[in-house]
C-alpha positions as a Markdown table, in Angstrom:
| # | Residue | x | y | z |
|---|---|---|---|---|
| 1 | Unk | 117.9 | 126.7 | 52.2 |
| 2 | Unk | 117.4 | 123.6 | 50.3 |
| 3 | Unk | 119.9 | 121.1 | 49.0 |
| 4 | Unk | 122.1 | 122.7 | 46.4 |
| 5 | Unk | 121.1 | 120.4 | 43.5 |
| 6 | Unk | 117.7 | 119.1 | 42.9 |
| 7 | Unk | 117.6 | 115.4 | 43.6 |
| 8 | Unk | 121.0 | 115.5 | 45.6 |
| 9 | Unk | 121.4 | 114.3 | 49.1 |
| 10 | Unk | 120.4 | 116.5 | 52.1 |
| 11 | Unk | 123.6 | 117.3 | 53.9 |
| 12 | Unk | 123.1 | 117.2 | 57.6 |
| 13 | Unk | 125.2 | 118.9 | 60.2 |
| 14 | Unk | 124.9 | 117.7 | 63.8 |
| 15 | Unk | 125.6 | 120.1 | 66.6 |
| 16 | Unk | 126.7 | 118.2 | 69.7 |
| 17 | Unk | 127.8 | 114.6 | 70.1 |
| 18 | Unk | 125.7 | 113.2 | 73.0 |
| 19 | Unk | 123.5 | 110.0 | 73.1 |
| 20 | Unk | 120.6 | 111.5 | 71.1 |
| 21 | Unk | 123.0 | 112.9 | 68.5 |
| 22 | Unk | 124.5 | 109.4 | 68.1 |
| 23 | Unk | 121.0 | 107.9 | 67.7 |
| 24 | Unk | 119.9 | 110.4 | 65.0 |
| 25 | Unk | 123.2 | 109.9 | 63.1 |
| 26 | Unk | 122.8 | 106.2 | 63.2 |
| 27 | Unk | 119.1 | 106.6 | 61.9 |
| 28 | Unk | 120.3 | 108.9 | 59.1 |
| 29 | Unk | 121.9 | 105.8 | 57.4 |
| 30 | Unk | 118.4 | 104.4 | 56.8 |
| 31 | Unk | 117.0 | 107.7 | 55.4 |
| 32 | Unk | 116.9 | 107.8 | 51.5 |
| 33 | Unk | 118.7 | 111.0 | 50.3 |
| 34 | Unk | 120.3 | 111.8 | 53.7 |
| 35 | Unk | 124.0 | 112.2 | 54.5 |
| 36 | Unk | 125.9 | 113.2 | 57.5 |
| 37 | Unk | 128.1 | 116.0 | 56.1 |
| 38 | Unk | 129.6 | 117.4 | 59.3 |
| 39 | Unk | 129.5 | 117.3 | 63.1 |
| 40 | Unk | 130.4 | 120.0 | 65.5 |
| 41 | Unk | 131.5 | 119.8 | 69.1 |
| 42 | Unk | 133.2 | 121.9 | 71.8 |
| 43 | Unk | 135.8 | 119.2 | 71.8 |
| 44 | Unk | 137.8 | 118.5 | 68.6 |
| 45 | Unk | 138.4 | 115.0 | 69.8 |
| 46 | Unk | 134.8 | 114.3 | 70.3 |
| 47 | Unk | 133.8 | 115.6 | 66.9 |
| 48 | Unk | 136.5 | 113.6 | 65.2 |
| 49 | Unk | 135.5 | 110.4 | 67.0 |
| 50 | Unk | 131.8 | 111.0 | 66.2 |
| 51 | Unk | 132.6 | 111.6 | 62.5 |
| 52 | Unk | 134.8 | 108.5 | 62.3 |
| 53 | Unk | 132.2 | 106.3 | 64.0 |
| 54 | Unk | 129.1 | 107.4 | 62.5 |
| 55 | Unk | 129.9 | 109.3 | 59.3 |
| 56 | Unk | 131.6 | 108.6 | 56.0 |
| 57 | Unk | 135.1 | 109.3 | 54.7 |
| 58 | Unk | 134.0 | 112.8 | 53.8 |
| 59 | Unk | 132.2 | 113.7 | 57.0 |
| 60 | Unk | 133.9 | 116.7 | 58.5 |
| 61 | Unk | 134.6 | 117.2 | 62.2 |
| 62 | Unk | 134.4 | 120.8 | 63.4 |
| 63 | Unk | 136.0 | 121.9 | 66.7 |
| 64 | Unk | 133.3 | 124.5 | 67.4 |
| 65 | Unk | 129.5 | 125.1 | 66.8 |
| 66 | Unk | 130.4 | 128.3 | 65.0 |
| 67 | Unk | 132.5 | 126.3 | 62.5 |
| 68 | Unk | 129.7 | 123.8 | 62.0 |
| 69 | Unk | 127.0 | 126.2 | 61.1 |
| 70 | Unk | 129.3 | 128.2 | 58.9 |
| 71 | Unk | 130.2 | 125.0 | 56.8 |
| 72 | Unk | 128.8 | 125.8 | 53.3 |
| 73 | Unk | 128.2 | 122.1 | 52.6 |
| 74 | Unk | 125.7 | 121.7 | 55.4 |
| 75 | Unk | 122.1 | 122.1 | 54.3 |
| 76 | Unk | 120.4 | 121.8 | 57.6 |
| 77 | Unk | 121.5 | 121.6 | 61.2 |
| 78 | Unk | 120.2 | 119.2 | 63.8 |
| 79 | Unk | 120.6 | 120.6 | 67.4 |
| 80 | Unk | 121.2 | 118.0 | 69.9 |
| 81 | Unk | 122.5 | 120.1 | 72.7 |
| 82 | Unk | 120.7 | 120.4 | 76.2 |
| 83 | Unk | 117.5 | 122.2 | 75.8 |
| 84 | Unk | 118.8 | 125.1 | 78.0 |
| 85 | Unk | 121.2 | 125.8 | 75.2 |
| 86 | Unk | 118.8 | 125.5 | 72.3 |
| 87 | Unk | 118.0 | 129.2 | 71.9 |
| 88 | Unk | 121.7 | 130.2 | 71.8 |
| 89 | Unk | 122.6 | 127.4 | 69.3 |
| 90 | Unk | 119.6 | 127.9 | 67.1 |
| 91 | Unk | 120.4 | 131.6 | 66.8 |
| 92 | Unk | 123.9 | 130.6 | 65.6 |
| 93 | Unk | 122.5 | 128.4 | 62.9 |
| 94 | Unk | 119.9 | 131.0 | 61.8 |
| 95 | Unk | 122.6 | 133.7 | 61.6 |
| 96 | Unk | 124.4 | 131.5 | 59.2 |
| 97 | Unk | 121.3 | 131.0 | 57.1 |
| 98 | Unk | 120.8 | 127.4 | 58.1 |
| 99 | Unk | 117.4 | 125.7 | 58.7 |
| 100 | Unk | 117.1 | 123.8 | 62.0 |
| 101 | Unk | 115.6 | 120.6 | 63.5 |
| 102 | Unk | 115.8 | 121.2 | 67.2 |
| 103 | Unk | 115.6 | 118.6 | 69.9 |
| 104 | Unk | 112.6 | 118.6 | 72.1 |
| 105 | Unk | 111.6 | 120.5 | 74.1 |
| 106 | Unk | 112.4 | 123.4 | 71.8 |
| 107 | Unk | 113.4 | 125.7 | 74.8 |
| 108 | Unk | 112.9 | 125.8 | 78.5 |
| 109 | Unk | 109.8 | 128.0 | 78.3 |
| 110 | Unk | 107.2 | 129.8 | 76.0 |
| 111 | Unk | 109.0 | 133.1 | 75.9 |
| 112 | Unk | 112.3 | 131.5 | 74.8 |
| 113 | Unk | 110.3 | 129.4 | 72.2 |
| 114 | Unk | 108.9 | 132.7 | 70.8 |
| 115 | Unk | 112.3 | 134.2 | 70.7 |
| 116 | Unk | 113.7 | 131.1 | 68.8 |
| 117 | Unk | 111.1 | 131.2 | 66.2 |
| 118 | Unk | 111.4 | 134.9 | 65.7 |
| 119 | Unk | 115.1 | 134.5 | 65.1 |
| 120 | Unk | 114.2 | 131.7 | 62.5 |
| 121 | Unk | 112.1 | 134.1 | 60.4 |
| 122 | Unk | 111.4 | 132.4 | 57.1 |
| 123 | Unk | 114.0 | 129.7 | 57.6 |
| 124 | Unk | 112.7 | 126.2 | 58.3 |
| 125 | Unk | 112.5 | 125.4 | 62.0 |
| 126 | Unk | 110.9 | 122.4 | 63.6 |
| 127 | Unk | 110.9 | 120.8 | 67.1 |
| 128 | Unk | 112.3 | 117.3 | 66.8 |
| 129 | Unk | 109.1 | 115.5 | 68.0 |
| 130 | Unk | 109.7 | 112.2 | 66.3 |
| 131 | Unk | 106.5 | 110.6 | 67.7 |
| 132 | Unk | 104.4 | 112.9 | 65.4 |
| 133 | Unk | 106.4 | 111.7 | 62.4 |
| 134 | Unk | 106.0 | 108.0 | 63.2 |
| 135 | Unk | 104.0 | 106.2 | 60.4 |
| 136 | Unk | 101.6 | 104.5 | 62.8 |
| 137 | Unk | 100.9 | 107.6 | 64.9 |
| 138 | Unk | 100.3 | 109.6 | 61.7 |
| 139 | Unk | 97.9 | 106.9 | 60.4 |
| 140 | Unk | 95.9 | 106.7 | 63.7 |
| 141 | Unk | 95.7 | 110.4 | 63.9 |
| 142 | Unk | 94.3 | 110.5 | 60.3 |
| 143 | Unk | 91.8 | 107.8 | 61.1 |
| 144 | Unk | 90.8 | 109.6 | 64.3 |
| 145 | Unk | 90.2 | 112.9 | 62.5 |
| 146 | Unk | 88.2 | 111.2 | 59.8 |
| 147 | Unk | 85.9 | 109.7 | 62.4 |
| 148 | Unk | 86.7 | 106.1 | 61.9 |
| 149 | Unk | 86.9 | 105.5 | 65.6 |
| 150 | Unk | 84.0 | 107.6 | 66.6 |
| 151 | Unk | 84.2 | 110.8 | 68.8 |
| 152 | Unk | 87.2 | 110.8 | 71.2 |
| 153 | Unk | 86.2 | 111.6 | 74.8 |
| 154 | Unk | 89.3 | 110.6 | 76.9 |
| 155 | Unk | 93.0 | 110.0 | 76.4 |
| 156 | Unk | 95.5 | 108.5 | 78.8 |
| 157 | Unk | 99.2 | 108.6 | 78.2 |
| 158 | Unk | 102.3 | 107.8 | 80.4 |
| 159 | Unk | 106.0 | 107.8 | 80.1 |
| 160 | Unk | 108.4 | 107.2 | 82.9 |
| 161 | Unk | 111.5 | 105.3 | 84.0 |
| 162 | Unk | 114.0 | 105.4 | 86.9 |
| 163 | Unk | 116.7 | 108.0 | 86.3 |
| 164 | Unk | 119.8 | 107.2 | 88.4 |
| 165 | Unk | 121.2 | 109.9 | 90.5 |
| 166 | Unk | 124.5 | 109.5 | 88.8 |
| 167 | Unk | 123.0 | 109.8 | 85.3 |
| 168 | Unk | 123.7 | 112.8 | 83.0 |
| 169 | Unk | 123.9 | 116.1 | 84.8 |
| 170 | Unk | 121.4 | 117.5 | 82.4 |
| 171 | Unk | 118.8 | 115.3 | 83.9 |
| 172 | Unk | 119.2 | 116.5 | 87.4 |
| 173 | Unk | 120.6 | 120.1 | 87.2 |
| 174 | Unk | 117.8 | 122.8 | 87.5 |
| 175 | Unk | 120.0 | 125.2 | 85.5 |
| 176 | Unk | 119.8 | 122.8 | 82.5 |
| 177 | Unk | 116.1 | 122.4 | 82.7 |
| 178 | Unk | 116.1 | 119.1 | 84.5 |
| 179 | Unk | 113.0 | 117.1 | 85.5 |
| 180 | Unk | 110.5 | 114.6 | 84.3 |
| 181 | Unk | 108.2 | 117.1 | 82.7 |
| 182 | Unk | 110.5 | 118.5 | 79.9 |
| 183 | Unk | 112.4 | 115.4 | 79.3 |
| 184 | Unk | 109.6 | 112.7 | 79.3 |
| 185 | Unk | 106.3 | 114.4 | 80.0 |
| 186 | Unk | 106.4 | 116.3 | 76.8 |
| 187 | Unk | 105.5 | 113.0 | 75.0 |
| 188 | Unk | 102.2 | 112.4 | 76.8 |
| 189 | Unk | 101.3 | 116.1 | 76.4 |
| 190 | Unk | 102.1 | 116.0 | 72.8 |
| 191 | Unk | 100.2 | 112.8 | 72.3 |
| 192 | Unk | 97.0 | 114.2 | 73.9 |
| 193 | Unk | 97.4 | 117.5 | 71.8 |
| 194 | Unk | 97.7 | 115.8 | 68.4 |
| 195 | Unk | 94.9 | 113.2 | 69.1 |
| 196 | Unk | 92.4 | 115.5 | 71.0 |
| 197 | Unk | 93.3 | 119.0 | 69.8 |
| 198 | Unk | 94.3 | 122.2 | 71.7 |
| 199 | Unk | 94.5 | 122.4 | 75.5 |
| 200 | Unk | 91.8 | 124.5 | 77.1 |
| 201 | Unk | 92.4 | 123.9 | 80.8 |
| 202 | Unk | 95.1 | 122.2 | 82.8 |
| 203 | Unk | 95.5 | 121.1 | 86.3 |
| 204 | Unk | 98.6 | 119.3 | 87.8 |
| 205 | Unk | 100.1 | 117.7 | 90.8 |
| 206 | Unk | 103.5 | 116.3 | 91.5 |
| 207 | Unk | 106.5 | 115.7 | 93.7 |
| 208 | Unk | 109.8 | 117.7 | 93.7 |
| 209 | Unk | 113.4 | 116.9 | 94.6 |
| 210 | Unk | 115.3 | 118.9 | 97.2 |
| 211 | Unk | 116.7 | 120.9 | 94.4 |
| 212 | Unk | 113.3 | 121.8 | 93.1 |
| 213 | Unk | 113.1 | 119.8 | 90.0 |
| 214 | Unk | 109.9 | 117.8 | 89.2 |
| 215 | Unk | 110.3 | 114.0 | 89.8 |
| 216 | Unk | 106.7 | 112.7 | 89.4 |
| 217 | Unk | 104.0 | 114.7 | 87.6 |
| 218 | Unk | 100.2 | 114.1 | 86.9 |
| 219 | Unk | 98.3 | 116.3 | 84.5 |
| 220 | Unk | 94.6 | 116.5 | 84.1 |
| 221 | Unk | 93.4 | 118.5 | 81.1 |
| 222 | Unk | 90.4 | 119.5 | 79.1 |
| 223 | Unk | 90.7 | 120.1 | 75.4 |
| 224 | Unk | 89.0 | 122.6 | 73.3 |
| 225 | Unk | 86.7 | 120.0 | 71.7 |
| 226 | Unk | 85.4 | 118.9 | 75.1 |
| 227 | Unk | 87.6 | 115.7 | 75.5 |
| 228 | Unk | 89.7 | 115.2 | 78.6 |
| 229 | Unk | 93.2 | 113.7 | 79.1 |
| 230 | Unk | 95.1 | 112.2 | 82.0 |
| 231 | Unk | 98.8 | 112.3 | 81.6 |
| 232 | Unk | 101.6 | 111.0 | 83.8 |
| 233 | Unk | 105.4 | 111.1 | 83.8 |
| 234 | Unk | 108.1 | 110.1 | 86.3 |
| 235 | Unk | 111.8 | 109.8 | 86.7 |
| 236 | Unk | 111.6 | 107.9 | 89.9 |
| 237 | Unk | 109.7 | 104.7 | 88.9 |
| 238 | Unk | 109.1 | 102.2 | 86.1 |
| 239 | Unk | 105.7 | 103.1 | 84.5 |
| 240 | Unk | 103.4 | 101.5 | 81.9 |
| 241 | Unk | 104.6 | 103.8 | 79.1 |
| 242 | Unk | 101.4 | 103.1 | 77.1 |
| 243 | Unk | 98.5 | 105.2 | 75.8 |
| 244 | Unk | 94.9 | 104.9 | 75.0 |
| 245 | Unk | 92.1 | 106.9 | 73.4 |
| 246 | Unk | 88.4 | 106.3 | 74.5 |
| 247 | Unk | 85.8 | 107.1 | 72.1 |
| 248 | Unk | 82.0 | 106.8 | 72.0 |
| 249 | Unk | 82.5 | 103.7 | 69.8 |
| 250 | Unk | 85.3 | 101.8 | 71.4 |
| 251 | Unk | 88.9 | 101.9 | 72.8 |
| 252 | Unk | 92.2 | 102.5 | 70.8 |
| 253 | Unk | 95.3 | 101.2 | 72.7 |
| 254 | Unk | 99.0 | 101.8 | 72.0 |
| 255 | Unk | 101.2 | 99.5 | 73.9 |
| 256 | Unk | 104.6 | 100.5 | 75.3 |
| 257 | Unk | 106.5 | 102.4 | 74.2 |
| 258 | Unk | 103.5 | 104.4 | 72.9 |
| 259 | Unk | 105.6 | 107.3 | 71.5 |
| 260 | Unk | 107.1 | 104.8 | 68.9 |
| 261 | Unk | 104.5 | 102.1 | 69.1 |
| 262 | Unk | 105.1 | 98.6 | 67.6 |
| 263 | Unk | 101.3 | 98.3 | 66.8 |
| 264 | Unk | 97.9 | 99.6 | 68.0 |
| 265 | Unk | 94.6 | 97.8 | 68.9 |
| 266 | Unk | 91.2 | 99.1 | 68.2 |
| 267 | Unk | 88.3 | 97.3 | 70.2 |
| 268 | Unk | 84.9 | 98.6 | 69.1 |
| 269 | Unk | 82.0 | 98.3 | 71.5 |
| 270 | Unk | 80.6 | 94.8 | 71.3 |
| 271 | Unk | 83.1 | 94.1 | 68.5 |
| 272 | Unk | 86.3 | 92.1 | 68.0 |
| 273 | Unk | 89.8 | 93.7 | 68.5 |
| 274 | Unk | 91.5 | 94.9 | 65.3 |
| 275 | Unk | 95.2 | 95.3 | 65.2 |
| 276 | Unk | 96.9 | 98.0 | 63.2 |
| 277 | Unk | 100.5 | 97.7 | 62.0 |
| 278 | Unk | 102.6 | 100.6 | 60.7 |
| 279 | Unk | 101.4 | 101.4 | 57.1 |
| 280 | Unk | 104.9 | 102.6 | 56.0 |
| 281 | Unk | 108.4 | 101.4 | 57.1 |
| 282 | Unk | 109.9 | 102.7 | 60.2 |
| 283 | Unk | 113.2 | 104.2 | 59.3 |
| 284 | Unk | 115.8 | 103.1 | 61.9 |
| 285 | Unk | 114.2 | 103.4 | 65.2 |
| 286 | Unk | 111.8 | 106.1 | 64.0 |
| 287 | Unk | 114.2 | 109.1 | 64.2 |
| 288 | Unk | 114.7 | 108.5 | 60.5 |
| 289 | Unk | 111.1 | 109.2 | 59.7 |
| 290 | Unk | 111.5 | 112.6 | 61.4 |
| 291 | Unk | 114.7 | 113.3 | 59.3 |
| 292 | Unk | 112.8 | 112.2 | 56.1 |
| 293 | Unk | 109.9 | 114.5 | 56.9 |
| 294 | Unk | 112.3 | 117.5 | 57.3 |
| 295 | Unk | 113.9 | 116.7 | 54.0 |
| 296 | Unk | 110.5 | 116.7 | 52.3 |
| 297 | Unk | 109.7 | 120.1 | 53.9 |
| 298 | Unk | 112.9 | 121.6 | 52.7 |
| 299 | Unk | 112.4 | 120.3 | 49.2 |
| 300 | Unk | 108.9 | 121.9 | 49.2 |
| 301 | Unk | 110.3 | 125.2 | 50.4 |
| 302 | Unk | 108.3 | 125.1 | 53.7 |
| 303 | Unk | 109.3 | 127.2 | 56.8 |
| 304 | Unk | 107.5 | 124.9 | 59.2 |
| 305 | Unk | 106.2 | 121.4 | 59.4 |
| 306 | Unk | 102.6 | 120.5 | 59.0 |
| 307 | Unk | 103.1 | 117.7 | 61.5 |
| 308 | Unk | 104.9 | 119.7 | 64.1 |
| 309 | Unk | 103.7 | 123.3 | 63.4 |
| 310 | Unk | 105.3 | 126.2 | 65.3 |
| 311 | Unk | 101.9 | 127.0 | 66.9 |
| 312 | Unk | 101.6 | 123.6 | 68.4 |
| 313 | Unk | 105.1 | 123.7 | 69.8 |
| 314 | Unk | 104.5 | 127.0 | 71.5 |
| 315 | Unk | 101.2 | 125.9 | 72.8 |
| 316 | Unk | 102.8 | 123.0 | 74.5 |
| 317 | Unk | 105.6 | 125.1 | 75.9 |
| 318 | Unk | 102.9 | 127.3 | 77.5 |
| 319 | Unk | 101.2 | 124.3 | 78.8 |
| 320 | Unk | 104.4 | 123.1 | 80.4 |
| 321 | Unk | 104.9 | 126.7 | 81.9 |
| 322 | Unk | 101.5 | 126.3 | 83.5 |
| 323 | Unk | 102.2 | 122.9 | 84.9 |
| 324 | Unk | 105.5 | 124.1 | 86.4 |
| 325 | Unk | 103.8 | 127.2 | 87.9 |
| 326 | Unk | 101.3 | 124.8 | 89.5 |
| 327 | Unk | 104.0 | 122.6 | 90.8 |
| 328 | Unk | 106.3 | 125.4 | 91.9 |
| 329 | Unk | 109.1 | 124.6 | 89.6 |
| 330 | Unk | 111.3 | 127.5 | 88.3 |
| 331 | Unk | 114.4 | 127.4 | 86.5 |
| 332 | Unk | 117.3 | 129.7 | 87.4 |
| 333 | Unk | 116.9 | 133.1 | 85.8 |
| 334 | Unk | 113.2 | 132.8 | 85.4 |
| 335 | Unk | 111.0 | 135.5 | 87.0 |
């Protein structure tokens, strides 16, 4: 499905009204050709408040997710519900013929990810990995693939912060896919994947809570091209949140927060540091670039994103399955 009239605004429907949904809706204001058409919630009051605060006078508030996806004036649905519910909610949208931008991680595991994409069929569906759509990250990836920085041999990436025990239930409840890996570790893993290529071998160590969720995780990996990566994540400590790529010609560094970096520094061997700024505007906080990319894909009639292809999303879900197996983390209902 594409916007009904060529050149008209892309009409977004947002499913759920939590923190990330509010951030996405705020970013839409900075995206050319985007409009928040509707929002759906299990609470009519929450939907109405969201539409009033973040939409315009014509933004509709739906008291259910079924009503949202059935709205004929919604071109694409952004799923902002907990990842344990993504498969269920994506199926609702696909059954209504709506393309989907689904928050990360796409699902709890690889099997559910395959089921979600199977349900999408030829409808557009993309995991909301906004880092891959960030203009500076895209530019660095292009330069790296073109050989401008030499041959990459190692990557390091880290993302972690203290998550209070009284924080959102989603972050601590095993039934909701809680833990550092799926919420934060997906960023270092994705960074290594898009900069070094497919994973070939993974080892992991970590510490678990009494309820069995992963609190601190370290991943060591080898990639198909021969490079290696060291990736860490935590929900118990304040970590550097930076990233780097070491090549045979120098060092490329992304300061915190690396997943939406303010700039990057390339220091060649025996050379002077060079600072790279974003080559294009960052829309909002960066979530807007993700929305703009989805709109481009829809207008081009694509079923998947070239920046976040389905195969990459499934590969990373399989990697996280392997990491959880090595750590002994299982979600309720998993075999």
